[in-house]
C-alpha positions as CSV (number, residue, x, y, z in Angstrom):
1,X,-13.7,25.2,-50.4
2,X,-14.6,23.0,-47.5
3,X,-13.0,23.5,-44.2
4,X,-12.3,20.6,-41.8
5,X,-14.0,20.8,-38.4
6,X,-11.7,20.0,-35.7
7,X,-13.3,18.0,-32.8
8,X,-13.4,19.9,-29.6
9,X,-12.0,18.0,-26.5
10,X,-10.2,19.3,-23.4
11,X,-7.8,16.3,-23.9
12,X,-6.7,17.1,-27.4
13,X,-3.5,18.6,-26.3
14,X,-2.5,16.0,-23.7
15,X,1.2,15.4,-23.9
16,X,3.6,13.1,-22.3
17,X,6.9,13.7,-20.7
18,X,9.6,11.5,-19.0
19,X,10.6,12.3,-15.6
20,X,14.1,13.5,-15.0
21,X,16.8,10.9,-14.5
22,X,17.0,11.4,-10.7
23,X,13.5,10.2,-10.5
24,X,14.0,7.0,-12.1
25,X,14.5,3.7,-10.2
26,X,17.9,2.3,-11.1
27,X,19.5,-1.2,-11.0
28,X,16.2,-3.3,-11.0
29,X,16.4,-6.6,-12.8
30,X,13.1,-6.7,-14.6
31,X,11.8,-10.3,-15.2
32,X,12.5,-11.8,-18.5
33,X,9.4,-14.1,-18.4
34,X,7.6,-14.2,-21.8
35,X,4.1,-13.8,-20.1
36,X,2.3,-10.9,-21.7
37,X,1.8,-8.9,-18.5
38,X,2.5,-5.3,-17.3
39,X,5.0,-6.9,-14.7
40,X,4.3,-3.8,-12.6
41,X,1.7,-2.4,-10.2
42,X,1.6,0.9,-8.5
43,X,-0.5,3.0,-6.0
44,X,0.1,6.4,-4.2
45,X,2.6,4.9,-1.8
46,X,4.4,1.9,-3.4
47,X,5.7,0.6,-6.7
48,X,5.8,-3.2,-7.2
49,X,7.9,-4.8,-9.9
50,X,8.3,-8.4,-10.8
51,X,11.9,-9.1,-10.9
52,X,14.3,-11.9,-12.4
53,X,14.8,-14.8,-9.8
54,X,15.4,-18.4,-9.8
55,X,12.1,-20.3,-9.8
56,X,10.1,-17.1,-10.5
57,X,7.6,-15.5,-8.1
58,X,9.8,-12.8,-6.8
59,X,9.0,-9.0,-6.8
60,X,10.5,-5.8,-5.3
61,X,8.5,-3.2,-3.6
62,X,9.8,0.5,-3.4
63,X,8.4,3.4,-1.6
64,X,7.4,6.3,-4.2
65,X,8.5,9.0,-1.7
66,X,12.1,7.7,-2.0
67,X,12.8,8.2,1.7
68,X,13.5,4.9,3.5
69,X,12.4,4.8,7.2
70,X,14.3,2.2,9.2
71,X,12.2,1.2,12.1
72,X,13.8,1.0,15.7
73,X,12.8,-2.5,16.3
74,X,14.1,-4.4,13.4
75,X,16.3,-3.8,10.4
76,X,14.9,-3.9,6.8
77,X,14.9,-7.5,5.4
78,X,13.6,-9.7,2.7
79,X,10.2,-11.0,3.4
80,X,9.9,-14.6,2.7
81,X,7.0,-15.9,4.9
82,X,3.5,-14.7,3.5
83,X,0.8,-13.4,5.6
84,X,-1.4,-15.9,3.9
85,X,-1.1,-18.6,1.3
86,X,-3.9,-19.2,-1.2
87,X,-3.7,-22.6,-2.6
88,X,-6.1,-23.8,-5.2
89,X,-4.5,-23.7,-8.8
90,X,-2.8,-26.6,-10.2
91,X,-0.5,-24.6,-12.6
92,X,1.0,-21.2,-12.4
93,X,-0.9,-18.2,-11.7
94,X,-0.6,-15.2,-14.3
95,X,-3.4,-12.9,-13.5
96,X,-4.4,-11.1,-10.3
97,X,-7.0,-8.6,-10.0
98,X,-8.7,-6.9,-6.8
99,X,-12.5,-6.5,-6.7
100,X,-13.2,-2.8,-7.2
101,X,-15.6,-2.4,-4.3
102,X,-15.5,-5.3,-1.8
103,X,-12.9,-5.7,0.9
104,X,-10.3,-8.4,0.6
105,X,-11.9,-10.1,-2.5
106,X,-9.1,-11.1,-5.1
107,X,-9.3,-12.9,-8.4
108,X,-6.7,-15.3,-9.8
109,X,-6.6,-16.9,-13.0
110,X,-3.9,-19.5,-13.9
111,X,-2.5,-21.6,-16.6
112,X,-5.2,-24.3,-15.3
113,X,-7.9,-22.3,-17.3
114,X,-9.5,-21.7,-13.9
115,X,-10.6,-18.5,-12.3
116,X,-10.8,-18.5,-8.5
117,X,-12.2,-15.6,-6.5
118,X,-10.7,-15.6,-2.8
119,X,-11.6,-13.8,0.5
120,X,-7.9,-13.0,1.3
121,X,-9.0,-12.0,4.8
122,X,-9.7,-15.5,5.7
123,X,-8.0,-17.5,2.9
124,X,-11.3,-19.0,1.6
125,X,-12.3,-19.7,-1.9
126,X,-15.5,-17.8,-2.4
127,X,-16.0,-18.9,-6.0
128,X,-14.3,-21.0,-8.7
129,X,-15.0,-20.8,-12.3
130,X,-13.5,-23.9,-13.5
131,X,-15.7,-25.0,-16.7
132,X,-16.0,-21.6,-18.7
133,X,-12.6,-21.4,-20.4
134,X,-11.4,-24.5,-22.5
135,X,-7.9,-22.9,-23.0
136,X,-5.4,-20.3,-21.4
137,X,-7.1,-17.2,-20.1
138,X,-5.2,-14.2,-21.5
139,X,-7.0,-11.4,-19.4
140,X,-9.8,-10.7,-16.9
141,X,-11.4,-7.4,-16.0
142,X,-14.0,-6.4,-13.5
143,X,-16.7,-3.8,-14.3
144,X,-16.9,-0.7,-12.2
145,X,-19.1,-2.3,-9.3
146,X,-17.7,-5.8,-9.6
147,X,-21.0,-7.6,-10.8
148,X,-19.5,-8.7,-14.0
149,X,-16.1,-10.1,-15.7
150,X,-14.9,-9.5,-19.1
151,X,-12.5,-12.3,-20.1
152,X,-10.5,-13.1,-23.3
153,X,-9.1,-16.7,-23.9
154,X,-6.8,-18.4,-26.5
155,X,-10.0,-19.9,-28.0
156,X,-10.5,-16.4,-29.5
157,X,-13.7,-15.8,-27.5
158,X,-14.5,-12.6,-25.6
159,X,-16.8,-13.6,-22.5
160,X,-19.0,-11.6,-20.2
161,X,-19.4,-13.6,-17.0
162,X,-21.7,-13.2,-13.9
163,X,-19.1,-14.8,-11.4
164,X,-21.7,-15.3,-8.6
165,X,-24.2,-17.1,-10.9
166,X,-21.5,-19.0,-12.7
167,X,-22.8,-18.0,-16.0
168,X,-21.6,-16.6,-19.3
169,X,-24.2,-13.8,-20.0
170,X,-22.7,-12.8,-23.4
171,X,-19.8,-13.9,-25.7
172,X,-18.3,-13.0,-28.9
173,X,-16.2,-15.3,-31.0
174,X,-13.2,-13.9,-33.0
175,X,-13.8,-10.3,-31.8
176,X,-10.5,-10.1,-33.4
177,X,-9.7,-12.8,-36.1
178,X,-5.9,-13.2,-35.3
179,X,-4.4,-15.9,-33.3
180,X,-2.3,-13.6,-31.0
181,X,-3.7,-12.7,-27.5
182,X,-6.5,-10.4,-26.9
183,X,-7.1,-7.9,-24.2
184,X,-10.4,-6.4,-23.0
185,X,-11.4,-3.8,-20.5
186,X,-14.7,-2.3,-19.3
187,X,-15.5,1.4,-20.1
188,X,-17.6,3.7,-17.9
189,X,-20.6,3.5,-20.3
190,X,-20.6,-0.4,-20.0
191,X,-19.0,-0.9,-23.3
192,X,-16.0,-3.3,-23.9
193,X,-12.8,-2.1,-25.2
194,X,-10.6,-4.6,-26.8
195,X,-7.1,-5.0,-28.4
196,X,-6.0,-8.1,-30.6
197,X,-4.7,-8.8,-34.1
198,X,-6.3,-9.3,-37.6
199,X,-5.9,-12.5,-39.6
200,X,-3.1,-10.7,-41.3
201,X,-1.3,-10.1,-38.0
202,X,-2.1,-6.4,-37.9
203,X,-2.7,-5.0,-34.5
204,X,-6.3,-3.8,-34.1
205,X,-8.6,-2.2,-31.4
206,X,-12.4,-2.6,-31.0
207,X,-15.2,-1.2,-29.0
208,X,-18.1,-3.4,-28.2
209,X,-21.7,-3.4,-26.8
210,X,-22.2,-6.4,-24.6
211,X,-26.0,-6.1,-25.3
212,X,-25.4,-6.6,-29.0
213,X,-22.1,-8.5,-29.9
214,X,-23.1,-9.1,-33.5
215,X,-21.4,-6.0,-34.9
216,X,-18.5,-3.7,-33.2
217,X,-19.3,-0.3,-32.2
218,X,-15.8,0.5,-33.7
219,X,-13.1,-1.4,-35.2
220,X,-9.7,0.2,-36.2
221,X,-6.5,-1.4,-37.6
222,X,-3.2,0.0,-36.1
223,X,0.1,-1.4,-37.4
224,X,1.9,-4.8,-37.9
225,X,4.0,-4.9,-34.6
226,X,4.2,-8.2,-32.9
227,X,3.8,-6.9,-29.4
228,X,0.5,-7.3,-27.4
229,X,-1.3,-3.9,-26.8
230,X,-2.0,-3.5,-23.2
231,X,-5.0,-1.2,-22.6
232,X,-5.0,1.1,-19.4
233,X,-8.4,2.8,-19.1
234,X,-9.2,6.0,-17.2
235,X,-12.8,6.0,-16.4
236,X,-12.7,9.6,-15.1
237,X,-11.6,11.0,-18.4
238,X,-12.5,8.1,-20.7
239,X,-9.1,8.0,-22.2
240,X,-7.4,4.7,-23.0
241,X,-3.8,4.4,-23.2
242,X,-2.1,1.6,-25.4
243,X,1.2,0.3,-24.3
244,X,2.7,-2.4,-26.6
245,X,5.1,-5.1,-25.3
246,X,8.4,-4.2,-26.9
247,X,7.2,-0.8,-28.2
248,X,8.7,2.6,-27.5
249,X,5.6,4.5,-27.5
250,X,2.2,4.9,-25.7
251,X,-0.7,5.9,-27.9
252,X,-3.9,7.2,-26.3
253,X,-7.5,7.5,-27.5
254,X,-10.7,9.3,-26.1
255,X,-13.8,7.2,-26.0
256,X,-17.0,9.1,-26.6
257,X,-20.6,8.7,-27.8
258,X,-20.0,10.5,-31.1
259,X,-18.7,8.7,-34.3
260,X,-16.1,7.2,-34.9
261,X,-16.4,6.7,-30.9
262,X,-12.7,5.9,-30.4
263,X,-10.7,9.1,-31.1
264,X,-7.1,9.2,-31.5
265,X,-5.4,11.9,-29.4
266,X,-1.6,11.6,-29.6
267,X,1.5,9.4,-29.1
268,X,4.4,9.6,-26.7
269,X,7.5,8.2,-28.2
270,X,10.8,7.4,-26.6
271,X,13.9,5.7,-27.7
272,X,14.0,2.6,-25.7
273,X,11.4,-0.4,-25.8
274,X,9.2,-1.0,-22.7
275,X,9.2,-4.5,-21.1
276,X,6.2,-3.6,-18.9
277,X,4.1,-0.8,-17.6
278,X,2.6,0.4,-14.2
279,X,-0.5,2.7,-14.2
280,X,-1.0,5.0,-11.2
281,X,-4.5,5.3,-9.8
282,X,-6.0,8.9,-10.3
283,X,-5.7,9.7,-6.6
284,X,-1.8,9.4,-6.8
285,X,-1.4,12.1,-9.4
286,X,-0.3,15.8,-8.9
287,X,-3.4,17.9,-9.5
288,X,-1.5,21.2,-9.1
289,X,0.3,20.4,-12.3
290,X,-2.7,19.0,-14.2
291,X,-1.3,15.7,-14.4
292,X,-4.0,13.3,-15.7
293,X,-2.1,10.0,-16.0
294,X,1.4,8.6,-14.8
295,X,2.9,5.5,-16.0
296,X,6.0,3.6,-14.8
297,X,7.9,2.3,-17.8
298,X,9.9,-0.9,-17.1
299,X,13.3,-1.0,-18.9
300,X,15.8,-3.8,-18.7
301,X,17.5,-2.5,-15.7
302,X,15.4,0.6,-14.5
303,X,11.9,2.0,-14.0
304,X,11.1,5.4,-15.5
305,X,8.1,7.4,-14.6
306,X,6.2,9.0,-17.6
307,X,3.7,11.8,-16.9
308,X,0.7,12.9,-19.1
309,X,-0.3,16.4,-18.6
310,X,-3.2,18.6,-19.8
311,X,-1.6,22.2,-20.5
312,X,-3.5,24.8,-18.5
313,X,-2.5,28.4,-17.7
314,X,-4.4,28.7,-14.4
315,X,-2.9,27.4,-11.1
316,X,-6.4,26.9,-9.7
317,X,-7.9,23.4,-9.3
318,X,-9.4,22.1,-12.6
319,X,-12.7,20.7,-11.7
320,X,-13.3,19.4,-15.2
321,X,-10.1,17.4,-15.2
322,X,-10.6,15.9,-11.8
323,X,-14.2,14.6,-10.9
324,X,-14.5,12.8,-7.8
325,X,-12.7,9.5,-8.3
326,X,-12.7,6.0,-6.6
327,X,-10.9,5.9,-3.1
328,X,-9.2,3.1,-1.2
329,X,-12.1,2.3,1.1
330,X,-14.4,-0.5,0.2
331,X,-18.1,-0.2,-0.3
332,X,-19.0,-3.7,0.8
333,X,-17.6,-6.6,2.8
334,X,-16.7,-9.9,1.1
335,X,-19.7,-11.8,2.4
336,X,-22.1,-9.0,1.5
337,X,-20.9,-9.1,-2.2
338,X,-21.1,-12.9,-2.3
339,X,-24.7,-12.7,-1.1
340,X,-25.6,-10.7,-4.2
341,X,-25.1,-7.1,-3.0
342,X,-23.7,-4.5,-5.5
343,X,-22.2,-1.1,-4.7
344,X,-20.5,1.6,-6.7
345,X,-16.9,2.7,-5.6
346,X,-16.7,5.1,-2.8
347,X,-15.6,8.3,-4.4
348,X,-13.2,11.0,-3.1
349,X,-12.4,14.6,-4.1
350,X,-9.1,15.6,-5.2
351,X,-9.5,19.2,-4.6
352,X,-7.0,19.3,-1.7
353,X,-4.9,16.5,-3.0
354,X,-4.8,13.0,-1.6
355,X,-2.9,11.8,1.3
356,X,-2.7,8.2,1.6
357,X,-3.3,6.8,5.1
358,X,-0.2,6.0,7.3
359,X,-1.6,2.4,8.2
360,X,-3.5,0.1,6.0
361,X,-2.9,-3.6,7.0
362,X,-4.5,-6.7,5.7
363,X,-6.4,-8.3,8.5
364,X,-6.2,-12.0,8.3
365,X,-8.4,-14.3,10.3
366,X,-6.7,-17.5,10.8
367,X,-8.1,-20.5,12.7
368,X,-6.1,-21.4,15.9
369,X,-5.3,-25.2,15.9
370,X,-5.1,-25.2,19.6
371,X,-8.6,-23.6,19.9
372,X,-10.7,-26.3,18.3
373,X,-14.4,-26.1,19.4
374,X,-16.4,-29.3,19.6
375,X,-18.8,-29.9,16.9
376,X,-22.5,-29.2,17.5
377,X,-24.8,-32.0,18.0
378,X,-24.5,-35.3,19.9
379,X,-21.1,-35.6,21.4
380,X,-19.2,-38.7,20.1
381,X,-16.3,-40.6,21.8
382,X,-12.8,-39.9,20.7
383,X,-11.4,-42.6,18.6
384,X,-7.9,-43.9,18.9
385,X,-6.9,-42.3,15.6
386,X,-7.9,-38.8,16.9
387,X,-5.8,-38.6,20.0
388,X,-2.3,-39.2,18.6
389,X,-3.0,-36.4,16.1
390,X,-3.7,-33.6,18.5
391,X,-1.0,-34.8,21.0
392,X,1.4,-34.9,18.2
393,X,0.5,-31.3,17.2
394,X,1.0,-30.1,20.8
395,X,4.4,-31.9,21.2
396,X,5.6,-30.4,18.0
397,X,4.7,-27.0,19.0
398,X,6.4,-27.4,22.3
399,X,9.5,-28.6,20.6
400,X,9.6,-25.7,18.4
401,X,9.1,-23.3,21.4
402,X,12.0,-25.1,23.2
403,X,14.2,-24.7,20.1
404,X,13.6,-21.1,19.8
405,X,14.5,-20.5,23.6
406,X,17.7,-22.3,23.2
407,X,18.5,-20.3,20.2
408,X,17.7,-17.1,21.9
409,X,19.9,-17.9,25.0
410,X,22.8,-19.0,22.5
411,X,22.5,-15.6,20.9
412,X,22.5,-13.8,24.2
413,X,25.7,-15.8,25.2
414,X,27.2,-14.6,21.8
415,X,26.4,-11.1,22.5
416,X,27.9,-11.1,25.8
417,X,31.0,-12.7,24.7
418,X,31.4,-10.0,21.9
419,X,30.8,-7.1,24.5
420,X,33.5,-8.5,26.8
421,X,35.9,-8.9,24.0
422,X,35.1,-5.2,22.9
423,X,35.7,-4.0,26.6
424,X,38.9,-5.8,26.6
425,X,40.1,-4.0,23.3
426,X,39.1,-0.8,24.7
427,X,41.1,-1.2,27.8
428,X,44.1,-2.3,25.8
429,X,43.9,0.8,23.7
430,X,43.7,3.0,26.9
C-alpha cells in the first residue's frame, strides 16, 4: 500500500486571521473606479487609500499607530498643493512604482500606453518608453535591482524590458490565452510569475523563465471567477499571495525549485468581498508574533488588517523566517542608475524589530525663476521680447506679496476686534 509523502515546508501551516474590530479603519469611502488596481499602499508608518471624490485622484493617508499628533504651529488640514507636479502623460495615470534601489526614481504608466521614469527630486523625465506597447498597459514590475521591467499589456503580450537601453529583451505572446487582464511579478530566482485567464475564462497562474519563454515552468488553472488576480510576492519567503478583485479569499502558494514549482499552501476566507488590498513591507511586521505578512483589505466603507502567521512555540527570534530584508535606504542616486550602475537593495536585520525613522522628507530641487544664470558662451544682447517677460514675472510676484501682506493685516485687525469683543463680554459678566 503506497503512502503519500507530504512535502516539507516551514510555511505549510501558515494561517490568516483578521484583526479585531477596534484595529480596523472605519468610515472610509473607497473609490468605485473600475480600474483593476489594489487602491491601497502601506508602509510601516502610514496607510494610503484611494477614496471616492469628484474628478478622481483623491486619497487619504492614515497613521498606522492611530495616535494623531497635532503640531503646535498649524492645525491638521487637507493638502491641496503638491510638493512637485510631474507632467508628461496625455491620459490618466493608472500605475505608479518606485525603483527598488535608486533614490527618488518613480515609474508611471498611463492610458496613453507610455511608461515614464522620473527623478522626483528634480521633476525631470529620465526615460520615456513610448513605442513599446500598442495598447493599454495592465501591470509593470521592477526586478530586484531595478535593471529590468516586466510588463503586461492588453495585446496579450508579456514583455521584459531594459528601460535604460529602451529595448524589449524578451517577450511572450499569450502567456495566458484569455482576453482579461494579466499581471506579472519577478521572483527572487529571476523567474516571472503571472496571473491571467484561459480561453474559456478560467483564472490561471503561470511561472516563466525569461531565458526560455517557449514553455512555462508551471501553469495551473484556478477557477471561473471574473475578478483579476493581484499577485503580492514576498521574496524573503518566496510566497505569492493571490487576491482577486471581488473575491472574499486570499490564496497563497510557495514557489520552489522542486516540481511542480508552485505549491499551494492554504486559503484565507472571509465573508465580505475585497475591493482592493494593501501589502505591508516585511520591515513593518511584528516578528515577536511570527507574522510573515500583513494585508489591508478594503471594504466598501472600511479597511481591515489581515495577519498571516507561522505557528511557533518559541518566543525567540526566528532566524529562518526573517532573513535580512530590504530597508528604506537607497543604494544608488538617480543619476548613478541612469548612467548604467546597478546595485542590490540595502538589507536590514529584523532581529530587534524595525523602528521607522522620525523624519524622511522628499527633497525637491526646484529652479528659482529669479536666479537665472546667463548662458555660457558669447553674450548676446537682450531683445525687446525678452525684457517684458522677466519684468512681468517680477511685477506679478510683487503684486502677490502685496496681496498677502494686505490679507495678513486684515486678519490681524479681525483678531484684534474679536479679542476686544471677548473682553467686553467678560467685563459684562463680571
